[in-house]
C-alpha positions in Angstrom: 0.0 0.0 0.0 1.4 3.4 -0.9 1.9 5.8 2.0 -0.1 8.6 0.4 -3.4 8.0 -1.4 -4.0 11.1 -3.5 -7.7 11.1 -3.0 -9.4 14.1 -1.6 -13.1 14.7 -2.1 -14.4 18.1 -1.6 -17.9 19.2 -2.7 -16.6 21.0 -5.8 -17.0 20.7 -9.6 -13.7 21.1 -11.5 -12.9 24.7 -12.4 -11.6 24.7 -16.0 -10.4 28.3 -16.1 -8.0 28.2 -13.2 -5.0 25.9 -12.5 -2.3 25.5 -10.0 1.3 24.4 -10.0 3.0 23.2 -6.9 6.5 24.8 -7.0 8.0 24.0 -3.6 7.3 21.7 -0.6 9.2 21.8 2.7 8.6 19.2 5.5 9.8 19.7 9.1 9.8 18.2 12.6 8.4 14.8 13.5 9.1 12.9 10.3 9.4 9.1 10.3 12.9 7.6 10.2 13.3 4.7 7.8 15.7 2.7 10.1 13.2 3.0 13.0 9.8 3.2 11.4 10.4 1.4 8.0 9.2 4.2 5.8 9.9 7.8 4.8 7.8 10.8 3.8 9.7 12.6 1.1 9.1 16.1 -0.2 8.9 15.2 -3.8 6.2 12.6 -3.1 4.2 15.2 -1.1 4.6 17.7 -4.0 3.4 15.1 -6.5 0.4 14.1 -4.4 -0.7 17.7 -3.7 -0.4 18.4 -7.5 -2.6 15.4 -8.3 -5.2 16.5 -5.8 -5.2 20.1 -7.2 -5.5 18.7 -10.8 -8.7 16.9 -9.9 -10.4 20.2 -9.0 -8.4 22.6 -11.3 -7.6 20.6 -14.4 -4.3 21.6 -16.2 -4.8 24.0 -19.0 -1.7 25.0 -20.9 -3.4 28.2 -22.1 -3.6 29.6 -18.6 -0.8 31.0 -16.5 -1.1 28.9 -13.4 -1.2 30.1 -9.8 1.8 28.8 -7.9 1.6 27.1 -4.6 4.3 26.7 -2.0 3.8 24.4 1.0 5.6 24.2 4.4 4.3 21.4 6.6 5.3 20.6 10.2 4.5 17.3 11.8 3.9 16.4 15.4 3.6 12.7 16.4 2.3 11.3 19.7 1.9 7.7 20.8 3.3 4.6 19.1 1.6 1.4 20.3 -2.1 1.6 21.3 -2.9 4.9 19.5 -0.9 7.0 17.1 -1.8 10.6 16.6 -0.2 12.7 13.9 -0.9 16.5 13.7 0.1 18.7 10.8 0.5 22.5 10.7 0.8 23.8 7.2 1.4 27.1 5.5 0.3 27.3 1.9 1.4 30.3 0.0 -0.5 31.1 -3.3 1.1 33.3 -5.9 -0.1 34.8 -9.1 2.5 36.3 -11.5 5.1 35.9 -8.7 3.1 38.0 -6.3 1.9 36.5 -3.0 -1.9 36.8 -3.1 -2.9 34.6 -0.2 -1.4 32.7 2.8 -3.5 29.8 4.1 -2.8 28.2 7.4 -4.2 24.7 7.9 -4.0 22.3 10.8 -5.1 18.7 10.8 -5.0 15.7 13.1 -5.6 12.1 12.4 -5.3 9.1 14.8 -5.3 5.4 14.4 -5.8 3.0 17.3 -5.4 -0.8 17.6 -9.2 -0.8 18.2 -11.0 2.2 16.8 -14.5 1.1 17.6 -16.7 3.3 19.7 -20.5 3.3 19.9 -20.5 6.4 17.6 -18.4 5.0 14.8 -19.4 1.3 14.3 -21.1 2.1 10.9 -18.0 3.9 9.7 -15.7 1.0 10.7 -18.0 -1.6 9.1 -18.2 0.5 5.9 -14.5 0.8 5.8 -13.9 -2.9 6.4 -16.6 -4.3 4.0 -17.4 -1.4 1.7 -19.9 1.4 1.9 -23.6 0.6 1.3 -24.9 2.9 -1.4 -28.0 3.8 0.6 -25.8 4.9 3.5 -23.3 6.7 1.3 -26.1 8.8 -0.3 -26.9 10.3 3.1 -24.9 13.5 3.1 -24.2 13.5 6.9 -23.0 9.9 6.8 -20.8 10.5 3.8 -19.3 13.6 5.4 -18.5 11.8 8.7 -17.3 8.6 6.9 -14.8 10.6 4.8 -13.5 12.3 7.9 -13.2 8.9 9.6 -11.2 7.4 6.7 -9.3 10.7 6.0 -10.9 11.0 2.6 -10.1 7.5 1.4 -12.8 6.5 -1.1 -11.1 3.4 -2.5 -12.7 0.4 -0.7 -9.6 -1.7 -0.7 -7.4 1.0 0.9 -10.1 1.8 3.5 -10.3 -1.9 4.4 -6.5 -2.2 4.7 -6.5 0.8 7.0 -8.8 -1.0 9.4 -7.2 -4.5 9.2 -3.5 -3.7 9.4 -3.1 -2.2 12.8 0.6 -2.8 12.6 0.7 -0.1 10.0 -1.1 2.4 12.2 1.8 4.9 12.1 1.8 5.0 8.2 -2.0 5.4 8.1 -1.9 8.2 10.7 0.7 10.2 8.7 -1.2 9.6 5.4 -4.5 10.5 7.0 -3.2 13.7 8.5 -1.7 14.7 5.2 -4.9 13.9 3.2 -7.0 15.8 5.6 -4.7 18.8 5.4 -4.9 18.7 1.6 -8.7 18.5 1.7 -9.0 21.5 4.0 -6.7 23.5 1.8 -8.6 22.7 -1.4 -11.9 23.6 0.4 -10.4 27.0 1.3 -9.2 27.5 -2.2 -12.7 26.8 -3.5 -14.0 29.6 -1.3 -11.4 32.2 -2.5 -12.5 34.8 -5.0 -9.8 34.1 -7.6 -9.8 34.2 -11.3 
């Protein structure tokens, strides 16, 4: 399973007259160490994943001079065995014609436990493990909470893996925090008055 699943679903139709180019990504603080944790989070992979997410909502158009996005993301990790919590604090800088037009600060947090079940999330866990029932998924409140629970994983196989493989909780916590951060950023972009 890849560390980052570039899926982020925000209630937005693609805007064909705007596009974005990710020019720089800087990662800091509590990053995983390969010799200790068995995986890395690398800046070029974050850049690629953010670009893929942006392209879903702002398809590339070579006739348009793109907005440029720079990202600085700090990580904070807590816990390792029973529950892993990863927090991100990000600063997104959006440029047009090399002029800074907007700075967007985003924080996100995602946790994975060995047993995530509570009385409030049984339906989300069951849906993640076995696939989402279409009738449930068509209920807006359920869909919104389910996507938050899975950190915007829509792919059934990946959602199921996230529930089954508790030994990979640290990977899922990092990936979830990053995806949630991307989703919040794109939601804020959608609300900006830019053209």
